[in-house]
N, C-alpha and C positions, 0 to 999 in steps of 0.2 A: 769931582775931578775925573773919576774914571769914565763917567758919562761923556764929559766934554772931550776926553781923549778919543773915545770911541766914535763920537760924532765927527771929530777932526779926521780920523782915519777913514771913515766912510766918505767924507767929502773929498779927501785926497784921492781915494780910489775912483770916485766919479770923475775927477779931473783927469787922472791918468787914463781912465776908460775912454773918455771923449777924445783926448789927444791921440790915443792909440787908434781909435776908429778913424779919426781925421787923417792920420798918417797913412794907414792901410788903404782906405778908400780913396784918398786924394791921389795916391800913387797910381791906383787903377785908372782913375779918371784923367790923369795926366798922360797916360800912355799914347793916345793919338798924337799929342804934341811931340813927344819924344820920338815916336816913329817917324814923323815927318822930318825931324831934325837929324836923324841918323844918316850917315854917309851911304850906307847900303843896307840891304835886308839882313845879312849876317850880323852886322853891328847892332841893328835894332833887336834882333833875337838875343844876342849876348846881353844887351842891356836889360831886356825883359827877364831873362833868367836870373841875372844878378839882382834885379828889383824884387822878384818873388822870394829869393833866398835871403836877401839882406834887409829888406824893408817890409814887404807885405806880410810875410809869415811871422816875423818877430812882432810886428805891430798887432796883428790879429791875435797872437798869443797873449800879448799884454791886455788886449780887450777882453779875451776869454777869461783870463785869471782875475782881472779886476771885476768883471761881471759876476763871476762865481762868488767872489768875496762879498759883493753887494747883495747877492741873493742870500748868502749865509748870515749876514749881519743886518740887513736893511729891511724895509717894509714890504718888499716884493718877494715872491717865491715861485717855485716851479709849478705850483698849482694854477698860476695865471697863464693864460694862453699866450699872451705876447712874450713872456719870458721864455717859455719853451719853444715858441716859434722862432724867436730871434736866435736862440742857441742852435736850433736845427739848421737855420740858414747859415750861421757861422761855420758849423761843421761841414755843410755843403761847400762853402768857400774853401775851407781847408782841404777837402778832398779834391776839389778841382785844381787848386793851386799846387798841391803836392803830387797829383798824378797827371792830370790833363796838361796843365801848363808846362810843368817840368819835362814830361815825356815828349810832348810835341816840340818844345824848344830844342831839346837834345837831338831829336830826329831831324829837325830842320837844319841845325848846325852840321850834323854829320853828312846829310845829303848835300848841302852846299859845298862842304870841303871835299867831297868825292865827285863833285860835278853833276850830281843828279838833280838838276834844277827843277824839273817838273815835280818831283817828289818833295823837294825842299819847299817849293811854293805851296804845295798841298798841306804840308805840316804847318806852314806859317798861317795859312788860311784857317786851319783848325785852331791854332793858337789864338787867332783873333776872336773866334767864336767863344773860346773859353773865357777870355777877358770880358766879352760882352755879358756872358752869363754871370760872372763874378760881380760885375757892375750892377746888373739887375738885382741879384741877391742882396747886394749892399744897400740899394735903394729900398728894397722891401724891409730889410732889417732896421734901417733907420726909421722907416715909417712905423714899424711896430714899436720901436723904442720911444718915439715921440708921441704917437697917438695912444699907446697903451690900451688897445681895444679889449673889451671885457669878454665878448662872445658868451654871455650868460654866466660869467664868474660871479 
């Protein structure tokens, strides 16, 4: 009975892990559509800031916590390259979302509100770059999780 409960918890954690990843990464890849639909650039930036705070970061946190649970209780461990690489990519995404995206979104909003349009557009351009990098890291992470490359393990 204890084994079955442990298996069920592991499978539930995999489900939450995948749903968290789909939520976080889906939001990132939906950004171009949301940007086009925004009334103006400040509205787009406000939406992106809310998205990173309310959707992307909580979903990435869910993915991190469930992934750690799976490493602790499942058949895969930190000794496998794909596990460590995926974790490093996720921490890179956290760093970019927490510093680059948030910083440049706030800078863009402040510059727009103060009429410094050129500075605002420069911050928005950097913000676009951060999102592209997060998306690229997401694709790499998914590739590692799906392929589970050994690299000599």
